[in-house]
Structure formats: structure tokens, C-alpha cells
Backbone as XML, in Angstrom:
<?xml version="1.0"?>
<chain id="A" units="angstrom">
  <residue number="1" name="MET">
    <atom name="N" x="1.973" y="-32.094" z="-33.592"/>
    <atom name="CA" x="2.028" y="-32.742" z="-32.306"/>
    <atom name="C" x="3.215" y="-32.232" z="-31.499"/>
  </residue>
  <residue number="2" name="LYS">
    <atom name="N" x="4.397" y="-32.071" z="-32.192"/>
    <atom name="CA" x="5.552" y="-31.557" z="-31.502"/>
    <atom name="C" x="5.311" y="-30.154" z="-30.981"/>
  </residue>
  <residue number="3" name="THR">
    <atom name="N" x="4.656" y="-29.331" z="-31.767"/>
    <atom name="CA" x="4.334" y="-27.958" z="-31.353"/>
    <atom name="C" x="3.450" y="-27.962" z="-30.121"/>
  </residue>
  <residue number="4" name="MET">
    <atom name="N" x="2.465" y="-28.867" z="-30.085"/>
    <atom name="CA" x="1.560" y="-28.956" z="-28.923"/>
    <atom name="C" x="2.348" y="-29.382" z="-27.694"/>
  </residue>
  <residue number="5" name="SER">
    <atom name="N" x="3.272" y="-30.324" z="-27.833"/>
    <atom name="CA" x="4.088" y="-30.777" z="-26.705"/>
    <atom name="C" x="4.959" y="-29.668" z="-26.167"/>
  </residue>
  <residue number="6" name="ARG">
    <atom name="N" x="5.548" y="-28.898" z="-27.057"/>
    <atom name="CA" x="6.411" y="-27.781" z="-26.628"/>
    <atom name="C" x="5.562" y="-26.733" z="-25.895"/>
  </residue>
  <residue number="7" name="PHE">
    <atom name="N" x="4.376" y="-26.474" z="-26.401"/>
    <atom name="CA" x="3.476" y="-25.503" z="-25.729"/>
    <atom name="C" x="3.112" y="-25.981" z="-24.333"/>
  </residue>
  <residue number="8" name="VAL">
    <atom name="N" x="2.796" y="-27.234" z="-24.172"/>
    <atom name="CA" x="2.442" y="-27.802" z="-22.846"/>
    <atom name="C" x="3.632" y="-27.679" z="-21.919"/>
  </residue>
  <residue number="9" name="VAL">
    <atom name="N" x="4.799" y="-28.058" z="-22.355"/>
    <atom name="CA" x="6.004" y="-27.957" z="-21.521"/>
    <atom name="C" x="6.294" y="-26.524" z="-21.158"/>
  </residue>
  <residue number="10" name="ALA">
    <atom name="N" x="6.182" y="-25.610" z="-22.115"/>
    <atom name="CA" x="6.426" y="-24.182" z="-21.824"/>
    <atom name="C" x="5.402" y="-23.647" z="-20.835"/>
  </residue>
  <residue number="11" name="SER">
    <atom name="N" x="4.142" y="-24.069" z="-20.960"/>
    <atom name="CA" x="3.106" y="-23.631" z="-20.018"/>
    <atom name="C" x="3.371" y="-24.114" z="-18.595"/>
  </residue>
  <residue number="12" name="ILE">
    <atom name="N" x="3.737" y="-25.354" z="-18.496"/>
    <atom name="CA" x="4.062" y="-25.929" z="-17.165"/>
    <atom name="C" x="5.274" y="-25.210" z="-16.558"/>
  </residue>
  <residue number="13" name="ALA">
    <atom name="N" x="6.284" y="-24.945" z="-17.349"/>
    <atom name="CA" x="7.462" y="-24.214" z="-16.886"/>
    <atom name="C" x="7.084" y="-22.806" z="-16.395"/>
  </residue>
  <residue number="14" name="ALA">
    <atom name="N" x="6.221" y="-22.136" z="-17.134"/>
    <atom name="CA" x="5.808" y="-20.783" z="-16.749"/>
    <atom name="C" x="5.036" y="-20.787" z="-15.450"/>
  </residue>
  <residue number="15" name="VAL">
    <atom name="N" x="4.121" y="-21.742" z="-15.290"/>
    <atom name="CA" x="3.356" y="-21.833" z="-14.040"/>
    <atom name="C" x="4.280" y="-22.129" z="-12.873"/>
  </residue>
  <residue number="16" name="PHE">
    <atom name="N" x="5.230" y="-23.020" z="-13.045"/>
    <atom name="CA" x="6.184" y="-23.351" z="-11.992"/>
    <atom name="C" x="7.000" y="-22.120" z="-11.614"/>
  </residue>
  <residue number="17" name="ALA">
    <atom name="N" x="7.476" y="-21.378" z="-12.611"/>
    <atom name="CA" x="8.293" y="-20.184" z="-12.342"/>
    <atom name="C" x="7.488" y="-19.151" z="-11.587"/>
  </residue>
  <residue number="18" name="LEU">
    <atom name="N" x="6.229" y="-18.931" z="-11.939"/>
    <atom name="CA" x="5.382" y="-17.973" z="-11.226"/>
    <atom name="C" x="5.164" y="-18.388" z="-9.783"/>
  </residue>
  <residue number="19" name="GLN">
    <atom name="N" x="4.975" y="-19.703" z="-9.539"/>
    <atom name="CA" x="4.790" y="-20.161" z="-8.182"/>
    <atom name="C" x="6.043" y="-19.971" z="-7.333"/>
  </residue>
  <residue number="20" name="VAL">
    <atom name="N" x="7.197" y="-20.219" z="-7.906"/>
    <atom name="CA" x="8.460" y="-20.016" z="-7.200"/>
    <atom name="C" x="8.642" y="-18.539" z="-6.870"/>
  </residue>
  <residue number="21" name="GLU">
    <atom name="N" x="8.349" y="-17.656" z="-7.831"/>
    <atom name="CA" x="8.493" y="-16.204" z="-7.611"/>
    <atom name="C" x="7.534" y="-15.749" z="-6.494"/>
  </residue>
  <residue number="22" name="ALA">
    <atom name="N" x="6.313" y="-16.230" z="-6.515"/>
    <atom name="CA" x="5.311" y="-15.842" z="-5.485"/>
    <atom name="C" x="5.779" y="-16.300" z="-4.120"/>
  </residue>
  <residue number="23" name="GLN">
    <atom name="N" x="6.389" y="-17.490" z="-4.012"/>
    <atom name="CA" x="6.882" y="-17.979" z="-2.737"/>
    <atom name="C" x="8.033" y="-17.129" z="-2.226"/>
  </residue>
  <residue number="24" name="GLN">
    <atom name="N" x="8.868" y="-16.634" z="-3.134"/>
    <atom name="CA" x="10.018" y="-15.832" z="-2.734"/>
    <atom name="C" x="9.590" y="-14.462" z="-2.174"/>
  </residue>
  <residue number="25" name="LEU">
    <atom name="N" x="8.459" y="-13.943" z="-2.694"/>
    <atom name="CA" x="8.006" y="-12.634" z="-2.229"/>
    <atom name="C" x="7.532" y="-12.705" z="-0.769"/>
  </residue>
  <residue number="26" name="GLY">
    <atom name="N" x="6.927" y="-13.796" z="-0.376"/>
    <atom name="CA" x="6.492" y="-13.963" z="0.987"/>
    <atom name="C" x="5.285" y="-13.088" z="1.317"/>
  </residue>
  <residue number="27" name="PRO">
    <atom name="N" x="4.741" y="-13.295" z="2.515"/>
    <atom name="CA" x="3.545" y="-12.550" z="2.926"/>
    <atom name="C" x="3.887" y="-11.105" z="3.246"/>
  </residue>
  <residue number="28" name="VAL">
    <atom name="N" x="2.887" y="-10.242" z="3.112"/>
    <atom name="CA" x="3.033" y="-8.846" z="3.481"/>
    <atom name="C" x="2.601" y="-8.693" z="4.934"/>
  </residue>
  <residue number="29" name="PRO">
    <atom name="N" x="3.384" y="-8.001" z="5.772"/>
    <atom name="CA" x="2.974" y="-7.814" z="7.178"/>
    <atom name="C" x="1.648" y="-7.082" z="7.253"/>
  </residue>
  <residue number="30" name="ASP">
    <atom name="N" x="0.863" y="-7.371" z="8.286"/>
    <atom name="CA" x="-0.418" y="-6.704" z="8.497"/>
    <atom name="C" x="-0.262" y="-5.200" z="8.498"/>
  </residue>
  <residue number="31" name="GLY">
    <atom name="N" x="-1.152" y="-4.505" z="7.815"/>
    <atom name="CA" x="-1.135" y="-3.057" z="7.749"/>
    <atom name="C" x="-0.189" y="-2.473" z="6.719"/>
  </residue>
  <residue number="32" name="CYS">
    <atom name="N" x="0.484" y="-3.342" z="5.959"/>
    <atom name="CA" x="1.430" y="-2.865" z="4.904"/>
    <atom name="C" x="0.837" y="-3.128" z="3.536"/>
  </residue>
  <residue number="33" name="PHE">
    <atom name="N" x="1.499" y="-2.575" z="2.511"/>
    <atom name="CA" x="1.021" y="-2.689" z="1.147"/>
    <atom name="C" x="2.200" y="-3.033" z="0.235"/>
  </residue>
  <residue number="34" name="ARG">
    <atom name="N" x="1.981" y="-4.041" z="-0.662"/>
    <atom name="CA" x="2.996" y="-4.391" z="-1.673"/>
    <atom name="C" x="2.486" y="-3.891" z="-3.014"/>
  </residue>
  <residue number="35" name="ASP">
    <atom name="N" x="3.288" y="-3.078" z="-3.714"/>
    <atom name="CA" x="2.895" y="-2.589" z="-5.025"/>
    <atom name="C" x="3.236" y="-3.640" z="-6.088"/>
  </residue>
  <residue number="36" name="LEU">
    <atom name="N" x="2.920" y="-3.331" z="-7.324"/>
    <atom name="CA" x="3.104" y="-4.300" z="-8.405"/>
    <atom name="C" x="4.576" y="-4.635" z="-8.662"/>
  </residue>
  <residue number="37" name="SER">
    <atom name="N" x="5.471" y="-3.740" z="-8.276"/>
    <atom name="CA" x="6.911" y="-4.010" z="-8.453"/>
    <atom name="C" x="7.476" y="-4.867" z="-7.310"/>
  </residue>
  <residue number="38" name="GLY">
    <atom name="N" x="6.675" y="-5.106" z="-6.277"/>
    <atom name="CA" x="7.103" y="-5.909" z="-5.137"/>
    <atom name="C" x="7.563" y="-5.090" z="-3.965"/>
  </residue>
  <residue number="39" name="LYS">
    <atom name="N" x="7.613" y="-3.784" z="-4.089"/>
    <atom name="CA" x="8.042" y="-2.919" z="-2.967"/>
    <atom name="C" x="6.965" y="-2.946" z="-1.876"/>
  </residue>
  <residue number="40" name="VAL">
    <atom name="N" x="7.409" y="-3.163" z="-0.634"/>
    <atom name="CA" x="6.490" y="-3.208" z="0.501"/>
    <atom name="C" x="6.637" y="-1.938" z="1.311"/>
  </residue>
  <residue number="41" name="SER">
    <atom name="N" x="5.500" y="-1.231" z="1.509"/>
    <atom name="CA" x="5.488" y="0.003" z="2.285"/>
    <atom name="C" x="4.646" y="-0.206" z="3.533"/>
  </residue>
  <residue number="42" name="CYS">
    <atom name="N" x="5.180" y="0.200" z="4.684"/>
    <atom name="CA" x="4.478" y="0.037" z="5.954"/>
    <atom name="C" x="4.375" y="1.422" z="6.615"/>
  </residue>
  <residue number="43" name="PRO">
    <atom name="N" x="3.295" y="1.658" z="7.378"/>
    <atom name="CA" x="3.159" y="2.928" z="8.053"/>
    <atom name="C" x="4.058" y="2.978" z="9.286"/>
  </residue>
  <residue number="44" name="PRO">
    <atom name="N" x="4.361" y="4.183" z="9.771"/>
    <atom name="CA" x="5.090" y="4.306" z="11.033"/>
    <atom name="C" x="4.171" y="3.828" z="12.173"/>
  </residue>
  <residue number="45" name="VAL">
    <atom name="N" x="4.754" y="3.565" z="13.333"/>
    <atom name="CA" x="3.962" y="3.142" z="14.462"/>
    <atom name="C" x="2.892" y="4.208" z="14.754"/>
  </residue>
  <residue number="46" name="GLY">
    <atom name="N" x="1.644" y="3.760" z="14.851"/>
    <atom name="CA" x="0.536" y="4.663" z="15.126"/>
    <atom name="C" x="-0.027" y="5.307" z="13.877"/>
  </residue>
  <residue number="47" name="GLY">
    <atom name="N" x="0.542" y="4.979" z="12.697"/>
    <atom name="CA" x="0.092" y="5.594" z="11.449"/>
    <atom name="C" x="-0.678" y="4.650" z="10.586"/>
  </residue>
  <residue number="48" name="GLU">
    <atom name="N" x="-0.982" y="5.109" z="9.384"/>
    <atom name="CA" x="-1.742" y="4.324" z="8.403"/>
    <atom name="C" x="-1.091" y="4.434" z="7.046"/>
  </residue>
  <residue number="49" name="VAL">
    <atom name="N" x="-1.310" y="3.385" z="6.237"/>
    <atom name="CA" x="-0.884" y="3.402" z="4.834"/>
    <atom name="C" x="-2.154" y="3.453" z="3.969"/>
  </residue>
  <residue number="50" name="HIS">
    <atom name="N" x="-2.098" y="4.261" z="2.925"/>
    <atom name="CA" x="-3.185" y="4.353" z="1.955"/>
    <atom name="C" x="-2.557" y="4.262" z="0.569"/>
  </residue>
  <residue number="51" name="VAL">
    <atom name="N" x="-3.372" y="3.875" z="-0.403"/>
    <atom name="CA" x="-2.890" y="3.780" z="-1.784"/>
    <atom name="C" x="-3.589" y="4.874" z="-2.579"/>
  </residue>
  <residue number="52" name="THR">
    <atom name="N" x="-2.791" y="5.672" z="-3.282"/>
    <atom name="CA" x="-3.372" y="6.785" z="-4.070"/>
    <atom name="C" x="-4.071" y="6.219" z="-5.298"/>
  </residue>
  <residue number="53" name="LEU">
    <atom name="N" x="-4.786" y="7.088" z="-5.973"/>
    <atom name="CA" x="-5.484" y="6.646" z="-7.194"/>
    <atom name="C" x="-4.526" y="6.175" z="-8.273"/>
  </residue>
  <residue number="54" name="SER">
    <atom name="N" x="-3.261" y="6.593" z="-8.185"/>
    <atom name="CA" x="-2.253" y="6.174" z="-9.160"/>
    <atom name="C" x="-1.508" y="4.914" z="-8.705"/>
  </residue>
  <residue number="55" name="GLY">
    <atom name="N" x="-1.872" y="4.352" z="-7.525"/>
    <atom name="CA" x="-1.272" y="3.122" z="-7.062"/>
    <atom name="C" x="-0.069" y="3.287" z="-6.190"/>
  </residue>
  <residue number="56" name="GLN">
    <atom name="N" x="0.248" y="4.505" z="-5.784"/>
    <atom name="CA" x="1.395" y="4.784" z="-4.923"/>
    <atom name="C" x="1.009" y="4.679" z="-3.459"/>
  </residue>
  <residue number="57" name="ALA">
    <atom name="N" x="1.834" y="4.031" z="-2.660"/>
    <atom name="CA" x="1.607" y="3.941" z="-1.212"/>
    <atom name="C" x="2.050" y="5.232" z="-0.555"/>
  </residue>
  <residue number="58" name="VAL">
    <atom name="N" x="1.160" y="5.805" z="0.278"/>
    <atom name="CA" x="1.487" y="6.993" z="1.074"/>
    <atom name="C" x="1.078" y="6.705" z="2.507"/>
  </residue>
  <residue number="59" name="CYS">
    <atom name="N" x="1.808" y="7.298" z="3.435"/>
    <atom name="CA" x="1.571" y="7.012" z="4.867"/>
    <atom name="C" x="1.373" y="8.281" z="5.637"/>
  </residue>
  <residue number="60" name="GLY">
    <atom name="N" x="0.660" y="8.140" z="6.744"/>
    <atom name="CA" x="0.452" y="9.219" z="7.669"/>
    <atom name="C" x="1.026" y="8.843" z="9.021"/>
  </residue>
  <residue number="61" name="LYS">
    <atom name="N" x="1.385" y="9.819" z="9.802"/>
    <atom name="CA" x="1.914" y="9.560" z="11.162"/>
    <atom name="C" x="0.808" y="9.144" z="12.112"/>
  </residue>
  <residue number="62" name="GLY">
    <atom name="N" x="-0.402" y="9.616" z="11.839"/>
    <atom name="CA" x="-1.569" y="9.245" z="12.668"/>
    <atom name="C" x="-2.647" y="8.678" z="11.760"/>
  </residue>
  <residue number="63" name="ARG">
    <atom name="N" x="-3.906" y="8.773" z="12.234"/>
    <atom name="CA" x="-5.061" y="8.311" z="11.448"/>
    <atom name="C" x="-5.260" y="9.235" z="10.235"/>
  </residue>
  <residue number="64" name="CYS">
    <atom name="N" x="-5.873" y="8.675" z="9.176"/>
    <atom name="CA" x="-6.017" y="9.419" z="7.928"/>
    <atom name="C" x="-7.429" y="9.283" z="7.375"/>
  </residue>
  <residue number="65" name="VAL">
    <atom name="N" x="-7.807" y="10.250" z="6.527"/>
    <atom name="CA" x="-9.042" y="10.157" z="5.748"/>
    <atom name="C" x="-8.741" y="10.543" z="4.297"/>
  </residue>
  <residue number="66" name="ARG">
    <atom name="N" x="-9.534" y="10.005" z="3.379"/>
    <atom name="CA" x="-9.401" y="10.336" z="1.961"/>
    <atom name="C" x="-10.601" y="11.177" z="1.569"/>
  </residue>
  <residue number="67" name="ASP">
    <atom name="N" x="-10.372" y="12.289" z="0.870"/>
    <atom name="CA" x="-11.494" y="13.125" z="0.439"/>
    <atom name="C" x="-11.991" y="12.624" z="-0.947"/>
  </residue>
  <residue number="68" name="LEU">
    <atom name="N" x="-13.024" y="13.263" z="-1.436"/>
    <atom name="CA" x="-13.625" y="12.816" z="-2.703"/>
    <atom name="C" x="-12.694" y="12.917" z="-3.909"/>
  </residue>
  <residue number="69" name="SER">
    <atom name="N" x="-11.720" y="13.802" z="-3.834"/>
    <atom name="CA" x="-10.769" y="13.919" z="-4.951"/>
    <atom name="C" x="-9.596" y="12.941" z="-4.824"/>
  </residue>
  <residue number="70" name="GLY">
    <atom name="N" x="-9.546" y="12.172" z="-3.732"/>
    <atom name="CA" x="-8.504" y="11.175" z="-3.538"/>
    <atom name="C" x="-7.349" y="11.626" z="-2.670"/>
  </residue>
  <residue number="71" name="LYS">
    <atom name="N" x="-7.337" y="12.882" z="-2.224"/>
    <atom name="CA" x="-6.285" y="13.384" z="-1.362"/>
    <atom name="C" x="-6.399" y="12.733" z="0.015"/>
  </residue>
  <residue number="72" name="VAL">
    <atom name="N" x="-5.282" y="12.252" z="0.548"/>
    <atom name="CA" x="-5.239" y="11.606" z="1.857"/>
    <atom name="C" x="-4.643" y="12.568" z="2.880"/>
  </residue>
  <residue number="73" name="THR">
    <atom name="N" x="-5.446" y="12.922" z="3.878"/>
    <atom name="CA" x="-5.023" y="13.856" z="4.923"/>
    <atom name="C" x="-4.932" y="13.077" z="6.255"/>
  </residue>
  <residue number="74" name="CYS">
    <atom name="N" x="-3.872" y="13.377" z="7.031"/>
    <atom name="CA" x="-3.626" y="12.640" z="8.276"/>
    <atom name="C" x="-3.310" y="13.576" z="9.428"/>
  </residue>
  <residue number="75" name="SER">
    <atom name="N" x="-3.445" y="13.041" z="10.631"/>
    <atom name="CA" x="-3.000" y="13.729" z="11.804"/>
    <atom name="C" x="-1.478" y="13.720" z="11.847"/>
  </residue>
  <residue number="76" name="SER">
    <atom name="N" x="-0.904" y="14.811" z="12.311"/>
    <atom name="CA" x="0.571" y="14.882" z="12.388"/>
    <atom name="C" x="1.117" y="14.161" z="13.603"/>
  </residue>
  <residue number="77" name="GLN">
    <atom name="N" x="0.251" y="13.762" z="14.532"/>
    <atom name="CA" x="0.698" y="13.066" z="15.754"/>
    <atom name="C" x="0.599" y="11.564" z="15.575"/>
  </residue>
  <residue number="78" name="PRO">
    <atom name="N" x="1.586" y="10.813" z="16.029"/>
    <atom name="CA" x="1.473" y="9.360" z="15.980"/>
    <atom name="C" x="0.219" y="8.902" z="16.706"/>
  </residue>
  <residue number="79" name="ALA">
    <atom name="N" x="-0.565" y="8.067" z="16.022"/>
    <atom name="CA" x="-1.836" y="7.549" z="16.506"/>
    <atom name="C" x="-2.888" y="8.658" z="16.712"/>
  </residue>
  <residue number="80" name="GLY">
    <atom name="N" x="-2.593" y="9.885" z="16.204"/>
    <atom name="CA" x="-3.525" y="10.993" z="16.361"/>
    <atom name="C" x="-4.813" y="10.780" z="15.603"/>
  </residue>
  <residue number="81" name="GLN">
    <atom name="N" x="-5.927" y="11.228" z="16.207"/>
    <atom name="CA" x="-7.228" y="11.037" z="15.608"/>
    <atom name="C" x="-7.503" y="12.121" z="14.578"/>
  </residue>
  <residue number="82" name="ILE">
    <atom name="N" x="-8.447" y="11.807" z="13.688"/>
    <atom name="CA" x="-8.865" y="12.725" z="12.640"/>
    <atom name="C" x="-10.371" y="12.543" z="12.419"/>
  </residue>
  <residue number="83" name="THR">
    <atom name="N" x="-11.075" y="13.635" z="12.199"/>
    <atom name="CA" x="-12.505" y="13.559" z="11.938"/>
    <atom name="C" x="-12.820" y="14.402" z="10.699"/>
  </residue>
  <residue number="84" name="GLN">
    <atom name="N" x="-13.900" y="13.996" z="10.029"/>
    <atom name="CA" x="-14.390" y="14.728" z="8.876"/>
    <atom name="C" x="-15.900" y="14.867" z="9.055"/>
  </residue>
  <residue number="85" name="ASP">
    <atom name="N" x="-16.368" y="16.126" z="9.054"/>
    <atom name="CA" x="-17.811" y="16.324" z="9.262"/>
    <atom name="C" x="-18.591" y="16.143" z="7.946"/>
  </residue>
  <residue number="86" name="VAL">
    <atom name="N" x="-19.905" y="16.268" z="8.008"/>
    <atom name="CA" x="-20.740" y="16.045" z="6.841"/>
    <atom name="C" x="-20.460" y="17.043" z="5.720"/>
  </residue>
  <residue number="87" name="ASN">
    <atom name="N" x="-19.893" y="18.157" z="6.030"/>
    <atom name="CA" x="-19.562" y="19.174" z="5.019"/>
    <atom name="C" x="-18.181" y="18.964" z="4.417"/>
  </residue>
  <residue number="88" name="GLY">
    <atom name="N" x="-17.438" y="17.963" z="4.924"/>
    <atom name="CA" x="-16.120" y="17.639" z="4.409"/>
    <atom name="C" x="-14.988" y="18.304" z="5.161"/>
  </residue>
  <residue number="89" name="LYS">
    <atom name="N" x="-15.317" y="19.123" z="6.193"/>
    <atom name="CA" x="-14.265" y="19.780" z="6.987"/>
    <atom name="C" x="-13.523" y="18.725" z="7.809"/>
  </residue>
  <residue number="90" name="ILE">
    <atom name="N" x="-12.183" y="18.795" z="7.726"/>
    <atom name="CA" x="-11.332" y="17.821" z="8.421"/>
    <atom name="C" x="-10.684" y="18.504" z="9.621"/>
  </residue>
  <residue number="91" name="MET">
    <atom name="N" x="-10.705" y="17.804" z="10.767"/>
    <atom name="CA" x="-10.031" y="18.276" z="11.973"/>
    <atom name="C" x="-9.114" y="17.159" z="12.459"/>
  </residue>
  <residue number="92" name="CYS">
    <atom name="N" x="-7.922" y="17.557" z="12.896"/>
    <atom name="CA" x="-6.903" y="16.595" z="13.293"/>
    <atom name="C" x="-6.376" y="16.872" z="14.698"/>
  </residue>
  <residue number="93" name="ALA">
    <atom name="N" x="-5.939" y="15.819" z="15.373"/>
    <atom name="CA" x="-5.184" y="15.966" z="16.618"/>
    <atom name="C" x="-3.837" y="16.511" z="16.190"/>
  </residue>
  <residue number="94" name="GLY">
    <atom name="N" x="-3.328" y="17.516" z="16.895"/>
    <atom name="CA" x="-2.131" y="18.206" z="16.464"/>
    <atom name="C" x="-2.470" y="19.105" z="15.308"/>
  </residue>
  <residue number="95" name="ARG">
    <atom name="N" x="-1.939" y="18.816" z="14.152"/>
    <atom name="CA" x="-2.324" y="19.532" z="12.926"/>
    <atom name="C" x="-2.560" y="18.530" z="11.821"/>
  </residue>
  <residue number="96" name="CYS">
    <atom name="N" x="-3.147" y="18.957" z="10.753"/>
    <atom name="CA" x="-3.395" y="18.092" z="9.610"/>
    <atom name="C" x="-2.238" y="18.227" z="8.612"/>
  </residue>
  <residue number="97" name="GLU">
    <atom name="N" x="-1.882" y="17.108" z="7.978"/>
    <atom name="CA" x="-0.876" y="17.097" z="6.924"/>
    <atom name="C" x="-1.220" y="16.061" z="5.896"/>
  </residue>
  <residue number="98" name="GLU">
    <atom name="N" x="-0.756" y="16.281" z="4.675"/>
    <atom name="CA" x="-1.004" y="15.332" z="3.599"/>
    <atom name="C" x="-0.152" y="14.085" z="3.799"/>
  </residue>
  <residue number="99" name="ALA">
    <atom name="N" x="-0.740" y="12.889" z="3.553"/>
    <atom name="CA" x="0.033" y="11.663" z="3.606"/>
    <atom name="C" x="1.163" y="11.717" z="2.584"/>
  </residue>
  <residue number="100" name="SER">
    <atom name="N" x="2.264" y="11.041" z="2.898"/>
    <atom name="CA" x="3.437" y="11.134" z="2.063"/>
    <atom name="C" x="4.149" y="9.779" z="1.972"/>
  </residue>
  <residue number="101" name="GLU">
    <atom name="N" x="4.777" y="9.521" z="0.833"/>
    <atom name="CA" x="5.561" y="8.323" z="0.655"/>
    <atom name="C" x="6.750" y="8.367" z="1.632"/>
  </residue>
  <residue number="102" name="ALA">
    <atom name="N" x="7.254" y="9.564" z="1.945"/>
    <atom name="CA" x="8.382" y="9.686" z="2.864"/>
    <atom name="C" x="8.085" y="9.216" z="4.276"/>
  </residue>
  <residue number="103" name="ASN">
    <atom name="N" x="6.804" y="9.216" z="4.639"/>
    <atom name="CA" x="6.419" y="8.721" z="5.989"/>
    <atom name="C" x="6.389" y="7.199" z="6.084"/>
  </residue>
  <residue number="104" name="CYS">
    <atom name="N" x="6.412" y="6.546" z="4.927"/>
    <atom name="CA" x="6.336" y="5.053" z="4.905"/>
    <atom name="C" x="7.704" y="4.462" z="5.218"/>
  </residue>
  <residue number="105" name="VAL">
    <atom name="N" x="7.662" y="3.295" z="5.821"/>
    <atom name="CA" x="8.869" y="2.499" z="6.059"/>
    <atom name="C" x="8.909" y="1.468" z="4.947"/>
  </residue>
  <residue number="106" name="GLN">
    <atom name="N" x="10.007" y="1.461" z="4.183"/>
    <atom name="CA" x="10.166" y="0.528" z="3.066"/>
    <atom name="C" x="10.840" y="-0.762" z="3.532"/>
  </residue>
  <residue number="107" name="LEU">
    <atom name="N" x="10.218" y="-1.920" z="3.288"/>
    <atom name="CA" x="10.815" y="-3.171" z="3.625"/>
    <atom name="C" x="11.541" y="-3.758" z="2.433"/>
  </residue>
  <residue number="108" name="LYS">
    <atom name="N" x="12.571" y="-4.491" z="2.678"/>
    <atom name="CA" x="13.355" y="-5.099" z="1.573"/>
    <atom name="C" x="12.720" y="-6.425" z="1.172"/>
  </residue>
</chain>
């Protein structure tokens, strides 16, 4: 009976601790991404954030597309458009560049 009581108390304490931690993290701004470690990545103005197949946030200066292999390609211009035809050819306003973690704005 004592073991059961300790288990119940420990479970309640764990649930309470998780709720407090979740409240401290706060909401993620629209258009941003929070990874499992709690790091929040936001795109630059006019850009986009995407998550790689490995869970890493990468950002583009303009609009972006992901190809079948998971590579994220973006326009080099802020808010620049990007198109991909039925054959997979990508065309960008300005030039095309791969999305990068360095383009993301990290929030504390």
C-alpha cells in the first residue's frame, strides 16, 4: 500500500512538473518552429522555415520548395517566388539557393 501511495504521489508530481515546464516554454510565434530541445527558429522577413528529414530547422530568404530527396531550395530574394515544373526543374526569382540554418533567426 505504501508503494502504491508513493507511486501515485510521484506520478502527480511528474505531471505537475511537465505542465509547469510547458507553460514556461510559451507559444511559438506564427511561422516559426520549436525543435525538441526547445530552440525556436524563425524565418527572415519574406522567408520560410522548413524542417529537414533529420529534424533540423532551415530557412530561406524567399519562398521554398522541397524536392523528393528532402533538399529544400529557396529564392535568394526576400519574399522571392519559386516554381517547380512537372519534371522537377526549379526556377527562382533572383537565384536559387539551398535553405540554411544560418538564415533562421533564433529566439531565446
